[in-house]
N, C-alpha and C positions, 0 to 999 in steps of 0.2 A: 205652817210652822207651829211647833209645840209651844204651849204656854211656858213662860219663864217660871223657874222653880221659886217656890214661895220664900225659900231662904234668902234669895237675892233681894227680895223686897225688904225683908227684916234686916238684912245686913246693910242695905243702903241707909236705913234709918240709923243704925248703930254707927255707921261711918261718919254721919254728920255731927256726932257728938263725941267721937272717940279719939280725937287728936291728943297726943301726949307731949308734943314738942312745943316749946315756947316760940311764938312767931318771930320775935326779935332775933333769937338764936338762929332760926331757920334763914332769915334774911342775911345775917352775917355769913353763915356757911355758904350760901349761894354766891354772895359777892366775892368771897375768898376763892371759891372754885373758879368763877369766871376770870378772875385775875390770873390764876394759875394757867388756865387754858390759853390765855393770850401770849404767854412766853414760851410755850412748848411747841417744838416743830412737829407738824402733822406727819403721820406715816400714811403713805398711799397704799392702803390695803387692797382696794378694789378699783383700779384705775379705769378710766375711759377717756377717749380724746375729747377735747373741748368742743369740736364741731361734728361729733358723731358718736358711734357706739361700737362695742366689740362684738363681732360674730365669732364663728368657730376658730379657736386658736390652734396654731401649729408650732409647738415649742421645739427649739433646736438648741442644744448646748454646744458651743463651739470650743470648749476647753477653758474659756475664761469667763464667759457670761452667758446667761440664758437669753436667747433670741426668741421672742414670741411673735411670730407672724400671725396675722388674723385677718378675717374678712371684715373690711372696713365698712361698717353699716352707716352710711351717710344720710340715708333717707331723703334723697334729693328729688325723687320722683322722675328720674331720667330713665331712658331706655337701658343704658348701661348701669351696672351697679356691682358692688362688692369687690373693689380692687383689694389686693393684698396690701396691708400696712405692717409696721414693725415696731415693737417695743424691745428694749433691752434692759436687763436688770442683773445685778450681782447678788442681791439680798432680798428681793421681793418687798422691800420697804420703799425704794425709790425706783422710778422707771424713767427711761429716756424714750420719748416718742419721736421716731425718725420718719414719720409720715408714710405716704404711699410709696410702695416699692415695685409692685407689678400692677400695671393699669389694666382695666378691662378694654375690650376692643372699641374702636372708634365708629364702627358701622354696624347696623342691625344685621348685615349679612355675615358678620364674622362669628365664628363658633364661640368665642369667648366674650360676647357682649356682656355677659355676666360671669364673674369668676366664682368658683366654688373651692371647697376645702382640698388640701393636699398635704405635702410634707417636703422637707428639705434634707438633703444628704450631701456629704463631701466624698468625692471619688479619690482613688489612690494617688492622683496627681495634684490634689488640692483644689480642684474645681468644684464649686457648689452647684447642685442641681435642685431645682424646684419642680415638682410634679403637682399639677393642679387640675381642677375640673373646669372645663369650658362648657358653659350652659347657655343655650339659646332656645327660648320657647317657640320660636318660629321655625326651628329646624326639626327634621326627623332623620336621624335620632337627635334628641335634645342635648345629650351629654356626651362628652369625650374626655379622654385623659390627654393633657397637654404638658409641654416641657419648656423650661427656661433655665439658663445658666448664668452664673455670676462668679466674679473673683473676690468680691468683698461683702456679699450678703445684702448689699444696698442697691446696686445697679444691676439690672437683669436684662438679658437678651432672650427674647422668645424664639423658639424653634418650631414653627408651625408645621414643618415637614415631618416632625416626629409624632404628631397627633395620631392617636388610634382610638377605635371605637369598640363597642362590645362585640364579642363573638356571638354567633347565632343562638347559643344556648342561654344567653343572658338577656335581660331587658335592655333595649337600646335607649330608653328614656330614663332609666335609673342605673347610672354607671358613673360612679363618682368617688370622691374622698380618698384618693390614692395615698397609701402609707408605704414608704419605701425604706428598706434597710438592707445591709449586707449580711447574708447568712454565711458565717465562716465555715460551718460544717458542710454546707452544700456548695460553697465557693461560687455562689451566684447572688445577684441582687433579687430580693423578693419584693413584690408589690401586692398589697392587700387592697381590694376594691369593693366598695359597697354596691351591690346590685341585686337583681332578682332572678330566680330560676323557678319555673313551674309555679308562678304566682306566690312564691315564698321568698322572704328576705334572706339573702346569703352573703357571705364574704368570699369573693373569688381570689384565687392566688395566681399571679402572673410572675414569670421569672425572666431574667436577662443577665447577660455577661458583660454588656457594654453600656447599659442605661439608655439605649436607643431602641433596639429591637426587643420586643416583649412577646413572650409566648404564654398562651393560656395553659395553665397547669391543671387546675382542678378547683372544685369548691372546697375551700379550707374549712368552712364552718357554716352550718345552717341554723336558722332561728330555732331555739329550743325552749321558748318561753310560752308556748301555747297560743301565740298570735302569728300573723303573717307579716309583721312589721319589717321595714327596712332596718338594717343595723348600721347606723351612721358613724362616721369618724372613727374607724377602727385603728387600733394600735396592737402590735405584737412585739413585746419587749422582754428580754431575759434579765432576771435579777436573782442573784445568789442561787443558781441552780434551778429556778422555776421560770417557765415561760407564761406570760400574762397576755391573754387576748382580751381587749377591751372594746366596747362600742356603746352607743346610745340608741335606745329603741325610739324610732320616729313616732310610733304610737303603740299602745295606748298610754303608757306610763310616762314616756319622755324622761328617762333616767339613764345615768351611767351604769354600766354593768361590767363585770369581769369574769373570766374563766381562767382555770389553772391547768398547766400541763408540764410534764418533764421534758418535752421535746417541742420544737417549733412546729412539728407536723401534727401534734396532738397525740392522743385524744384529749379534748378540753373538757374538764370537769366543772360543773356548776356548783359553787359553794352554797351552803344553806342561806346565807345572806350574801347576795352577789352585787351589792351596791354600797356606796360610801356616803351618799348624800341623797336628798330628795329631788323632786322635779323643779326646784328653784336653781338647779345646777345642771347644765347641759353641755354636750359636745366635749366632754373631758378627754384629754389626751395625757398619757403618762410619759415623763421624760426624766432621766437621771442627770444630776449635777453634783459634783464633788461627793460622790458615793451616797447621795441621798436621792430618794425618789419623790417626784412631785406629780400632782394631778392638776391639770390646768384646763378650765372651762369658762363658761360665762353664766351670769345671772341676768335674766331678761328684764327689760323695762316692762311697764304695764300700760294697757290702753289708756290714753289720755293722761298718763302719769298720775293715776289715781289708785290709792291703796286697795280699794274694793274691787278692782277690775282684774282681768286675766292677763297672763304674761304675754309679751311680744317675743318676736325672734330678735336676739341680740340685746346687749346691755353693757354690763361691767365685767371686766376680767375677774375671775375668782380662782385662787390657787390654794391647794391643800398640800400638806406634807403627808407622805404615806409611811405606815409602819408595817413591817413584814413579820408575821408570826413564824414560829418554828415549823409549823405545818404548811407554810406558804400562804396562809390566809392573810388578807390585808385589812388594815384599819386606818383611820385617819386622825390627824391632830393639827393644831395650829402650826404654821410654819415657824420653826425654831427662831429664825432671825427676827421675825415680827414680834414674837413673844419677848425676846430679849430687848428689842428696840423700844417697845412700849412698856417702859419701866418707871414712869413718873407717877407715883402713887398720889391720888387726889385726896386720900384720907376722908372719904365720905362716910357719913352715918345716915341712918334712916331719918327722913323728915317727918314721917307719920307712921304710926303703928295702930292697927285695930286694937280695941281695948282687951280683946281676948288673947293677944300675943304677949308672951312673957319675955322681956328683954333682960339678958344676962350678959353684961359687957357688950361685946359685938356679936353675940349669939342670940338668935330669935327663935323662940319655941312657939310653934303654931298649935293651937289647942285641938284642932280637928272639928271645930264647931262652925258650921255654916261657911260663909265667905269671909276670909281674912286677907288683909293686904298690908304690906310695908312698902312705903314709897321712898324714892331716892332722887337726888338732884338731877337737873336737866342734862340730857346727852348733848354734847357739843363736838361735832366733827369726829375724827377717828378716835375710837374708844375701845378699851379692853375691860371686860368685867369678868372676874373670877370668883370662885367660892365653892362651897360644899353643901350638899343637901342630904340630910340623914332621914331615911324613911323609918318611922317608928311603927306604930300599929294603926290599923284602920285607915290606910292611905287610899285616896281616891284620885282626884285631879289637882294638879298644882303646876305652877310655871311662872313665866315672866310676861308682864304686861307693859307695853310701850305706848307712847302717846296717851299717858294717863290723864284722865279728866278730873274735874273737881269731885265727881262722884266716885273716884278711885277705881273706875273700870278703864281698861285700855282698849284701843281699837286694833292693836297688833299684838298677837300673843303667841309665844312659844309654850306649848302645853305638853306636860307629861301626863298621859292617861294610863294609869296602872291597870284598871279593870280590863281595858281593851288592848293593852300591850303595844302602845305606840307613842312616839313623840311627834307632835304635829304643829304646824303653823297655821293660825287662824287670822284672817284679815277681817274679822268681825269682832264686835264688842265682847268683852270678857263675860258678861252676864248672859250671852246668847250662845256660847260655844256648845252647850249640850244639845242644841237643836240645829247646829250647823255642821257642814262638812269641812274638814281641814283642807286648805288650799294645797299644802304639801305635808307629807308625813313619811316616816320611816318606822318600821316595826322595831320595838325594843321592849324586852321583858324586864319588869320591875317586881321586886318582892319586898315585903316588910323586912326591915333590918339592913337593906342595901344602903350604900353611901355613893352618892353621885358627885364626882368632881367635874366642874363645867368651866368652860371659857366661852364668852360671847365676844366676837369681834364685830365692830360696827364702823363703817366708813360712810358717813353721810346717809345715803338711802339704801345701802346693802348691809345685811347682817348675817353672820353664821354662828350657830350654836354648836359647840363641840362638847361631846359627852364622853367622859372617861377615856379619852383618846381612842375611842372605838368608832364613833359614827358622827356625822355632821348633818346639819340641816340649815340650808341657806335660803334666805327670803329677801324680798324687796320691801322696804319700809320707808315710804316717803315722809310720813308724818312723825317719825320718832325723834328727829333732830330738834334741838332746842325745847324739848318737852321732858317732863318727869317720866320716870319709869318705876316699876315696882315688881315685887314678888308676891304672888297670891296663892291661896289654897282654898279649895272647895271641899269641905268635910275631910281634910287631910291632916293627920297628926305628923308633922315633919319638923325638923330642926334645920335652920339656915345658919351656916357658919362661915366665918372668914371671908365675908363679902369685901372685895377690893375693886376699885375702879382706877384704871391706869390710862395715861395718855402716851 
């Protein structure tokens, strides 16, 4: 590990003497804020069941509400695992948890002793069909596509006789994540399947006229990212004249990606920036509701539920709203209904400012000298933070520090790194980030003179930073709740404006 920069040592000494706020005023502010928190209804931004976690989501809009089926990650240690469960929501602010809807098999000899990802569709007669992965590690082949039907989306009948396995050209052990839709131009049902061919991750296309007999059509898409990774949880969906093929690479990046075409057949073009979030968001599926497009995935828990550790499989549901550009390119923003619901302004002001920060009303001017920080009252439950950052000259590294200690360094940091052109999340102390690797990051170009509009959504242990309604970065932050947070700069002349905190 590199030695800490000497400016951090100097800055730490300055921090000990640099407080500008009266302690009595600070105590009053915090007491008033805590009283306000207690009377405001919490928004469920990132839900998870009380007795488990959310795995791969399978959203389906039924015309009235969004049904989010998901792999129910109960972590019971049993032979069977990952039954399908179901959330419903109309606004992404409140969710109704309807429990398990499709169980896994009862016997180790059954193909679906573990359930995998799939999708839901309604046929022309109004019957709902679920196609899902049946996974059994004791079998060869391990994976198969299985079928169930329902009249109400809650009670399902399995049809084991409809089970089918990979054709010879595909991997029999990697054959999963069926995504089914009706292609009106082709007048057939299409099924996309995650599989492998010639030791390369591909998305296979199967077709059917009756949702029972499926014919292998072709490889629809082959991994084009320079790895041989599987392309998990695919979606193919039309929106305003463009077709979007989406998937998550199982390795090495473990991120959501998308491709664009003018036809469902392709060819599918790779955008220069083909992602909308970092590796803290996985298994994203796109689905339309009321003429808006949403991207729904999950943020993983961490080993031992400790901030410093690696991500697990499964965690909390995470949803973004998608924006479509004139050229078909996609960007992301906070869901509009969440933004509107979280409108209770807590009227916070900074509790502490480094001596080199010039405060002008609610605007903070950072001098660009060494390490500077402004701290704010404790986070408590679901919270929205908004504001603007103006990059002046000589900008380097700046960002948001959570779980702020008495030394005014955080242990959880969203960092804008202008010289290296990225936004990163560091689960390391603020004064060590120069010698550490970001746990998650997305490329993002910054120039002096730019203005950044940001929103941070926090719901207990999950947070997402949205930047200019272009890109998001989601992270797990166990230690942020009930702790102060701050905005910091390292040799960066920036102006922080219009900071607001909402519940």
